[in-house]
Backbone as CSV, one residue per row, in Angstrom:
resi,resn,N_x,N_y,N_z,CA_x,CA_y,CA_z,C_x,C_y,C_z
1,GLN,4.637,-17.179,7.116,4.213,-16.593,7.186,4.265,-15.651,7.908
2,VAL,3.549,-14.549,7.417,3.426,-13.010,6.914,2.205,-12.272,6.977
3,GLN,2.080,-11.567,8.296,0.482,-11.213,8.467,0.375,-9.701,8.512
4,LEU,-0.195,-8.629,7.654,0.244,-7.222,7.708,-2.084,-6.956,7.882
5,VAL,-1.773,-5.789,8.756,-2.716,-4.943,9.329,-1.926,-3.534,8.578
6,GLU,-3.379,-3.455,7.828,-3.473,-1.296,7.340,-4.113,-1.246,8.638
7,SER,-4.024,0.476,8.644,-4.445,1.474,9.189,-4.882,2.468,8.573
8,GLY,-5.470,3.319,8.698,-5.626,4.771,7.784,-7.072,4.651,7.023
9,GLY,-7.780,5.515,5.958,-8.224,5.310,4.964,-9.406,6.416,5.658
10,GLY,-10.826,6.321,4.884,-11.932,7.211,5.407,-11.800,7.710,4.249
11,LEU,-12.657,8.677,5.160,-13.615,9.315,3.042,-12.924,10.719,4.274
12,VAL,-12.581,11.140,2.553,-12.063,12.491,2.658,-12.794,13.646,1.243
13,GLN,-12.542,14.449,1.117,-13.462,15.855,-0.273,-11.764,15.404,-1.022
14,ALA,-12.438,15.695,-2.127,-11.383,15.896,-3.593,-10.696,17.101,-3.209
15,GLY,-8.927,17.020,-3.345,-7.835,17.886,-2.775,-7.605,17.704,-1.504
16,GLY,-8.300,16.417,-1.364,-7.824,16.288,0.960,-6.090,15.560,0.565
17,SER,-5.834,15.433,1.970,-5.101,13.846,2.148,-5.841,12.519,3.231
18,LEU,-4.655,11.314,2.764,-4.854,10.246,3.889,-4.059,9.983,4.042
19,GLY,-3.893,9.131,4.808,-2.654,8.815,4.944,-2.797,7.026,5.060
20,LEU,-2.402,5.592,4.166,-2.116,4.670,5.450,-0.468,4.360,6.222
21,SER,-0.432,2.739,6.971,-0.229,1.801,7.150,0.225,0.901,7.719
22,CYS,0.467,-0.153,7.133,0.432,-0.746,6.957,1.494,-1.852,7.968
23,THR,1.562,-2.451,8.755,2.609,-3.300,9.774,2.420,-5.275,9.636
24,ALA,3.980,-5.172,8.613,3.962,-6.916,9.272,4.294,-6.936,10.541
25,SER,3.500,-8.408,10.359,4.245,-9.534,11.696,4.945,-11.057,10.973
26,GLY,5.481,-11.638,12.006,6.146,-12.339,11.638,7.148,-13.369,10.969
27,SER,7.243,-14.031,9.865,8.798,-14.101,8.445,7.972,-12.844,8.389
28,ILE,9.135,-11.191,8.770,9.826,-10.121,7.850,10.987,-10.449,7.607
29,PHE,11.783,-11.050,8.305,13.122,-10.815,7.622,13.520,-10.755,6.240
30,SER,12.500,-12.368,6.135,12.591,-12.242,4.480,11.722,-10.983,3.435
31,ILE,11.392,-10.232,3.449,10.225,-9.874,3.046,11.099,-8.095,2.099
32,ASN,11.483,-8.805,0.796,11.436,-7.908,0.142,11.285,-6.635,-0.513
33,LEU,10.061,-6.529,-0.566,9.324,-5.740,-1.135,8.165,-5.714,-0.564
34,MET,7.627,-3.779,-0.336,6.241,-4.074,0.263,5.678,-3.126,-0.385
35,GLY,3.757,-3.041,-0.730,3.714,-1.908,-1.599,1.936,-2.161,-1.477
36,TRP,1.699,-0.846,-2.227,-0.047,-0.693,-2.056,-0.874,-1.059,-3.123
37,TYR,-1.878,-1.273,-2.736,-2.655,-2.070,-4.668,-4.005,-1.397,-4.291
38,ARG,-4.921,-1.643,-4.886,-6.388,-0.922,-5.240,-7.303,-1.403,-5.977
39,GLN,-8.639,-1.628,-5.534,-9.972,-2.060,-6.253,-10.623,-1.260,-5.547
40,ALA,-11.912,-0.042,-7.019,-11.822,0.184,-7.162,-13.959,-1.229,-7.485
41,PRO,-14.576,-0.075,-7.490,-15.862,-1.513,-7.710,-16.050,-1.357,-9.193
42,GLY,-16.089,-3.183,-9.641,-15.730,-3.590,-10.715,-15.243,-3.143,-11.456
43,LYS,-14.060,-3.178,-11.166,-12.877,-3.728,-11.386,-11.865,-4.299,-10.311
44,GLN,-10.668,-4.171,-11.844,-9.599,-5.454,-11.044,-7.608,-4.709,-9.939
45,ARG,-7.695,-5.037,-9.579,-6.856,-4.530,-8.403,-5.889,-4.299,-9.127
46,GLU,-4.661,-3.416,-8.402,-3.984,-2.289,-9.649,-2.907,-2.305,-8.765
47,LEU,-2.110,-2.343,-9.410,-0.206,-1.791,-8.595,-0.570,-0.097,-8.067
48,VAL,-0.786,1.084,-7.322,-0.102,2.227,-6.798,1.308,2.273,-6.183
49,ALA,2.005,2.070,-5.067,3.493,1.226,-5.255,4.048,0.526,-4.873
50,THR,5.015,0.764,-4.909,6.175,-0.543,-4.127,6.646,0.551,-3.406
51,ILE,7.498,-0.265,-2.701,9.230,-0.163,-2.155,9.660,-1.537,-1.877
52,THR,11.204,-1.456,-1.794,12.122,-2.043,-2.398,13.144,-2.218,-0.259
53,THR,13.135,-3.675,0.531,13.958,-3.078,1.600,15.158,-2.024,1.548
54,TYR,15.706,-1.674,0.297,16.544,-0.864,0.557,15.767,0.458,0.083
55,GLY,15.122,1.146,0.136,14.061,2.015,-0.478,14.035,2.521,-2.018
56,THR,13.962,1.990,-2.213,12.834,1.894,-3.885,12.490,1.660,-4.187
57,THR,11.807,3.265,-4.728,10.283,3.330,-5.175,9.235,2.912,-6.415
58,ALA,8.928,2.789,-6.786,8.003,2.466,-8.404,6.932,3.119,-7.990
59,TYR,5.894,3.403,-8.257,4.520,4.050,-8.320,3.624,4.166,-9.725
60,ALA,2.787,4.045,-9.560,1.977,3.811,-10.731,1.489,5.402,-11.368
61,ASP,1.247,5.216,-13.053,2.211,7.203,-13.274,0.599,7.581,-12.547
62,SER,-0.343,6.887,-12.104,-1.484,8.234,-11.771,-1.618,8.309,-11.048
63,VAL,-0.661,7.814,-9.716,-0.230,8.995,-8.421,0.355,10.078,-8.609
64,LYS,1.591,9.153,-9.953,2.794,9.932,-9.861,2.417,11.606,-9.011
65,GLY,3.413,11.783,-7.627,3.535,12.995,-8.248,2.628,13.598,-6.924
66,ARG,1.401,12.691,-6.738,0.426,12.552,-5.017,0.492,11.969,-3.829
67,PHE,0.716,10.693,-4.762,1.215,9.602,-3.796,2.601,9.633,-3.238
68,THR,3.193,8.394,-2.288,4.189,8.300,-1.145,4.727,8.090,-0.783
69,ILE,5.236,6.596,-0.872,5.156,5.246,-0.578,6.748,5.244,0.847
70,SER,6.691,4.908,1.972,7.643,4.971,2.932,7.738,3.963,3.176
71,ARG,9.190,3.782,3.698,8.647,2.771,4.672,10.231,2.781,6.407
72,ALA,9.303,2.409,7.120,10.150,2.484,8.359,10.643,1.063,8.249
73,ASN,12.179,0.464,8.384,11.615,-0.968,8.649,12.487,-1.108,9.680
74,ALA,12.226,-0.457,11.426,13.036,-0.579,12.114,10.927,-1.656,13.262
75,LYS,9.582,-0.764,12.441,9.087,-0.782,12.631,8.159,-2.121,11.610
76,ASN,9.271,-2.905,11.172,8.320,-3.277,9.924,6.708,-2.270,9.239
77,THR,6.904,-1.448,8.767,5.613,-1.191,8.644,5.915,-0.037,6.961
78,VAL,4.794,-0.450,6.255,4.600,0.808,5.268,3.888,1.308,5.108
79,TYR,3.978,2.850,4.995,3.284,3.686,4.799,2.696,4.155,2.908
80,LEU,1.945,4.507,3.021,0.661,5.502,1.855,0.552,7.036,2.198
81,GLN,1.413,7.539,2.153,0.407,9.839,2.209,-0.503,9.590,1.077
82,MET,-1.051,10.160,1.253,-1.912,11.025,-0.002,-2.385,11.934,-0.708
83,ASN,-2.083,12.556,-1.737,-2.460,14.236,-1.263,-3.010,14.396,-2.466
84,SER,-3.527,15.441,-3.055,-4.537,15.994,-3.650,-5.037,14.256,-4.212
85,LEU,-6.075,14.648,-3.361,-6.716,12.508,-4.331,-8.099,13.220,-4.508
86,LYS,-8.515,12.132,-5.753,-9.273,12.959,-6.452,-10.534,11.356,-6.104
87,PRO,-11.852,12.082,-7.122,-13.060,10.913,-6.555,-12.897,9.435,-7.406
88,GLU,-11.357,9.589,-8.812,-10.977,8.163,-9.267,-10.049,7.380,-8.563
89,ASP,-9.571,7.803,-7.139,-9.129,7.152,-6.592,-9.225,6.997,-5.233
90,THR,-10.650,6.763,-5.101,-11.690,5.524,-5.222,-11.880,4.852,-4.859
91,GLY,-11.263,3.489,-3.388,-11.763,2.234,-3.638,-11.131,1.080,-2.984
92,VAL,-10.943,0.139,-1.990,-10.004,-0.819,-1.229,-8.882,-0.847,-1.668
93,TYR,-7.973,-0.401,-0.331,-6.781,-0.107,-0.879,-5.881,-1.590,0.508
94,TYR,-5.354,-1.981,-0.017,-4.169,-3.830,-0.148,-2.870,-2.694,0.177
95,CYS,-2.689,-4.006,1.820,-1.562,-3.143,1.519,-0.397,-5.568,1.651
96,ASN,1.077,-5.344,-0.114,1.295,-5.908,-0.359,3.017,-5.938,0.350
97,ALA,2.283,-7.278,0.416,4.126,-8.216,1.160,5.058,-9.444,-0.002
98,VAL,6.557,-9.305,-1.141,6.509,-10.536,-0.906,8.322,-10.880,-0.172
99,ARG,7.742,-12.087,-0.069,8.834,-12.746,0.062,10.040,-14.080,-0.516
100,SER,10.597,-13.366,-0.464,11.730,-14.911,-0.623,13.132,-15.853,0.426
101,ASP,12.829,-16.974,-0.082,13.494,-18.060,1.106,14.429,-18.612,-0.152
102,GLY,14.580,-19.836,0.606,16.058,-20.494,-0.547,14.688,-21.700,-1.768
103,LEU,13.294,-21.139,-1.228,12.818,-22.588,-1.043,11.750,-21.970,-2.348
104,GLY,11.330,-19.572,-2.206,10.020,-19.912,-3.753,10.090,-18.380,-3.008
105,THR,8.674,-18.103,-3.904,8.762,-16.993,-3.733,6.814,-16.236,-3.400
106,TYR,6.995,-15.779,-1.915,5.363,-16.114,-1.315,5.213,-14.254,-1.532
107,THR,3.432,-14.624,-1.789,3.104,-12.870,-2.182,2.243,-12.760,-0.635
108,TYR,2.417,-11.981,0.614,1.023,-11.414,1.258,0.002,-10.256,0.731
109,TRP,-1.450,-10.839,1.837,-1.978,-9.857,1.477,-2.864,-9.153,2.483
110,GLY,-2.818,-7.528,3.023,-3.689,-7.274,3.665,-5.174,-7.573,3.463
111,GLN,-5.993,-7.772,4.405,-7.684,-7.345,4.677,-8.037,-6.147,3.653
112,GLY,-7.222,-5.453,3.644,-7.961,-4.077,3.177,-8.773,-2.400,3.795
113,THR,-8.427,-1.298,3.135,-8.895,-0.890,4.090,-9.583,-0.001,2.592
114,GLN,-10.415,1.503,3.357,-11.523,2.217,2.629,-10.905,2.936,1.959
115,VAL,-10.635,3.152,1.112,-10.676,4.683,0.781,-11.606,5.920,-0.193
116,THR,-12.465,6.646,0.136,-13.370,7.535,-0.282,-13.183,9.172,-0.826
117,VAL,-12.808,9.094,-1.873,-12.508,10.694,-1.602,-14.466,11.515,-3.030
118,SER,-14.454,11.741,-2.243,-16.073,12.872,-2.247,-15.993,13.145,-3.208
119,SER,-16.081,13.662,-4.014,-16.209,15.217,-5.617,-17.461,15.912,-4.930
């Protein structure tokens, strides 16, 4: 099992910045991918950014150039720095971890943290 605890988020004006962090605990040794997803009211959850153990990153087109995902392996923590925020970035942001072992692949989610961008 993996537990994910998120922090950060809040209310910010358009053009502002916010940072999120997510710390993993439990069976962290076999986590190979961590990331952030978000869900706006009435919409499906969507990928924001991911990062592998080796630091390879991927971003949704809508956040490229504005958001940066990073990872501190020694702290079992993944970060999301969000700059130039837009009202459409509003939503609940969820931390995600994917763990693989000899038996299968498992996906874990944090409890979510609200990000609200006012216009």
